[in-house]
C-alpha positions in Angstrom: -86.4 -53.4 23.0 -88.2 -50.0 22.7 -85.8 -48.4 25.2 -82.9 -49.7 23.1 -84.3 -48.4 19.9 -84.9 -45.0 21.4 -81.4 -45.0 22.8 -80.0 -45.5 19.3 -82.2 -42.8 17.9 -81.0 -40.4 20.5 -77.4 -41.2 19.7 -78.1 -40.5 16.1 -79.7 -37.1 16.9 -76.9 -36.1 19.2 -74.1 -37.0 16.8 -75.7 -35.1 13.9 -76.2 -32.0 16.1 -72.6 -32.2 17.6 -71.0 -33.3 14.3 -69.5 -36.2 16.3 -68.2 -39.1 14.3 -68.7 -42.6 15.7 -66.0 -45.0 14.4 -67.0 -48.2 16.2 -69.5 -49.6 18.7 -70.8 -52.7 20.4 -74.1 -54.0 21.8 -74.7 -57.3 23.6 -78.1 -58.5 24.7 -76.8 -61.7 26.3 -73.5 -61.2 28.1 -73.4 -61.6 31.9 -71.2 -60.4 34.7 -71.2 -62.4 38.0 -74.3 -64.3 36.8 -76.2 -61.0 36.2 -77.3 -60.0 32.7 -76.0 -56.7 31.5 -78.4 -54.0 30.2 -78.7 -53.7 26.4 -76.9 -50.4 26.3 -74.9 -49.4 23.2 -71.2 -48.7 23.8 -69.8 -46.4 21.2 -66.3 -45.2 20.3 -65.7 -41.8 18.9 -62.7 -40.0 17.4 -61.3 -36.5 17.8 -58.4 -34.6 16.3 -55.9 -32.5 18.2 -54.3 -30.3 15.5 -51.4 -29.3 17.6 -50.3 -31.7 20.4 -48.5 -28.8 22.2 -52.0 -27.5 23.0 -53.1 -30.8 24.6 -54.6 -30.4 28.1 -54.4 -33.3 30.5 -56.6 -34.1 33.5 -54.0 -33.9 36.3 -54.1 -30.9 38.6 -50.9 -28.9 38.2 -50.1 -26.3 40.8 -51.0 -25.3 44.4 -53.2 -22.1 44.7 -54.6 -22.5 41.2 -58.4 -22.0 41.0 -60.8 -24.9 40.1 -63.9 -23.9 38.1 -66.9 -25.9 37.1 -68.2 -25.2 33.6 -71.9 -25.8 33.2 -74.8 -25.5 35.6 -75.2 -28.0 38.4 -78.8 -28.7 39.3 -78.1 -31.7 41.5 -79.7 -34.5 39.5 -79.4 -37.6 41.7 -81.9 -40.0 40.0 -80.2 -42.9 38.2 -76.8 -41.7 39.5 -74.0 -43.8 41.0 -74.8 -42.1 44.3 -78.4 -43.2 44.1 -77.7 -46.8 43.2 -74.6 -47.5 45.4 -75.3 -45.2 48.5 -79.0 -44.8 48.6 -79.9 -48.2 47.1 -82.4 -46.5 44.7 -83.0 -47.3 41.0 -85.9 -45.0 40.2 -86.5 -41.7 38.5 -85.5 -40.3 35.1 -82.0 -39.8 33.8 -80.6 -36.2 33.6 -81.9 -34.0 30.8 -79.7 -33.4 27.8 -79.5 -30.0 26.2 -77.5 -30.3 23.0 -77.3 -26.6 22.5 -75.6 -26.0 25.9 -73.5 -29.1 25.4 -72.1 -27.8 22.1 -71.7 -24.2 23.4 -69.8 -25.3 26.5 -67.6 -27.7 24.4 -66.7 -25.0 22.0 -65.9 -22.6 24.9 -63.7 -25.2 26.5 -61.8 -25.5 23.2 -61.4 -21.7 23.1 -59.9 -21.7 26.6 -57.5 -24.5 25.6 -56.4 -22.9 22.3 -55.8 -19.6 24.1 -53.7 -21.4 26.8 -55.9 -20.1 29.6 -56.3 -23.3 31.6 -53.9 -25.8 33.1 -56.0 -29.0 33.2 -59.5 -30.1 32.4 -61.8 -33.2 32.9 -65.4 -34.0 32.1 -67.9 -34.6 34.9 -69.7 -37.9 34.4 -70.4 -40.9 36.6 -70.2 -40.0 40.2 -70.5 -36.2 39.7 -68.1 -33.5 40.7 -66.5 -35.3 43.6 -65.4 -38.2 41.5 -64.1 -35.9 38.7 -61.9 -33.9 41.1 -60.8 -37.0 42.9 -59.4 -38.4 39.6 -57.7 -35.1 38.9 -56.2 -35.0 42.5 -55.0 -38.6 42.2 -53.4 -38.0 38.8 -51.8 -34.7 39.8 -51.0 -35.7 43.4 -52.7 -32.5 44.6 -55.4 -31.6 47.0 -58.3 -29.1 46.9 -60.1 -26.9 49.4 -63.7 -26.6 48.3 -65.4 -23.3 48.9 -68.9 -22.7 50.4 -71.8 -24.1 48.4 -74.0 -21.5 46.7 -77.7 -21.5 46.4 -80.2 -23.9 47.8 -78.7 -27.1 46.5 -77.3 -29.3 49.3 -73.7 -30.6 49.2 -74.7 -34.2 48.3 -76.7 -33.2 45.3 -74.0 -30.7 44.3 -71.0 -33.1 44.6 -72.7 -36.3 43.4 -75.3 -35.0 40.9 -74.8 -36.2 37.4 -76.1 -33.2 35.4 -74.8 -33.4 31.8 -72.5 -31.2 29.8 -70.1 -30.1 32.6 -66.3 -29.8 33.0 -63.8 -29.2 35.7 -61.0 -26.8 34.7 -57.9 -25.5 36.5 -57.0 -21.8 36.1 -54.1 -19.9 37.5 -54.8 -16.5 39.1 -53.3 -14.5 36.3 -55.8 -16.1 33.8 -58.9 -16.2 35.9 -60.2 -12.7 34.8 -59.8 -13.5 31.1 -61.4 -17.0 31.6 -64.5 -15.5 33.3 -64.8 -12.8 30.7 -64.9 -15.5 27.9 -67.4 -17.6 29.9 -69.7 -14.6 30.5 -69.4 -13.6 26.8 -70.4 -17.1 25.7 -73.2 -17.4 28.2 -71.6 -20.3 30.0 -72.7 -20.8 33.6 -69.7 -21.5 35.9 -69.0 -22.0 39.6 -65.7 -21.3 41.3 -65.3 -24.6 43.1 -62.2 -24.2 45.2 -58.4 -23.7 45.4 -55.7 -26.4 44.9 -53.6 -27.4 47.9 -50.6 -29.7 48.4 -52.7 -32.6 49.8 -56.2 -33.8 50.9 -59.6 -33.0 49.5 -61.2 -30.7 52.1 -65.0 -30.5 51.6 -65.7 -28.9 55.0 -64.3 -29.1 58.5 -65.8 -32.6 59.1 -65.1 -34.1 55.7 -61.5 -34.4 54.6 -60.4 -37.1 52.2 -56.8 -38.2 52.0 -55.5 -38.2 48.4 -52.9 -40.8 49.4 -55.7 -43.1 50.6 -57.7 -42.5 47.5 -54.7 -43.5 45.4 -54.4 -46.8 47.3 -58.1 -47.6 46.9 -58.0 -46.6 43.2 -55.0 -48.9 42.5 -56.3 -51.9 44.4 -60.1 -52.1 43.6 -59.8 -54.1 40.4 -57.8 -56.9 42.0 -60.3 -57.2 44.9 -63.3 -57.0 42.5 -61.9 -59.9 40.4 -61.3 -62.2 43.4 
């Protein structure tokens, strides 16, 4: 119960700082899925306003040879992630840290890029980390991506599967890349150039190539198999 109370208090603090309106929500302490009780985690619904629908940015990758950029710093936080639970079989450690100032700054910067028509697509990085976010964008846009070399000391598993908060994937064409990086630097937003879009396949390295067509089949069939 104390964890639940602190969770609600945290939501309250974040919403006030971000000026984010919650219009609905739900909490259940007793529901079960497959005879296992669910955690008492609040589920909330928020609302946003797109003043001009012509400026709307979708998540599907658009064009071959466009650059893919990660907004926000990736520290490689694996604890409590989908990777830790499903692949490593671990359920220990703290959740990733939340920095509301960075969250708000990156969000405002993303809106600036959208309003200035400097990006082609965008998607948040959440459960599953970078690799899941780009997979969704590849599936939706029927495009592939060749990921560049990893920078720094972080290993590729932490970089691709880490669930650090406040990050986004954006697609930028070559003519807009200089202007985009200028805005990011001016607003003190950390960014990584992740890779370049291709016609098919997610190429992580020479040994790791994921077929987008195969991902689409798995994505469209998992729910039916899960329900059986």
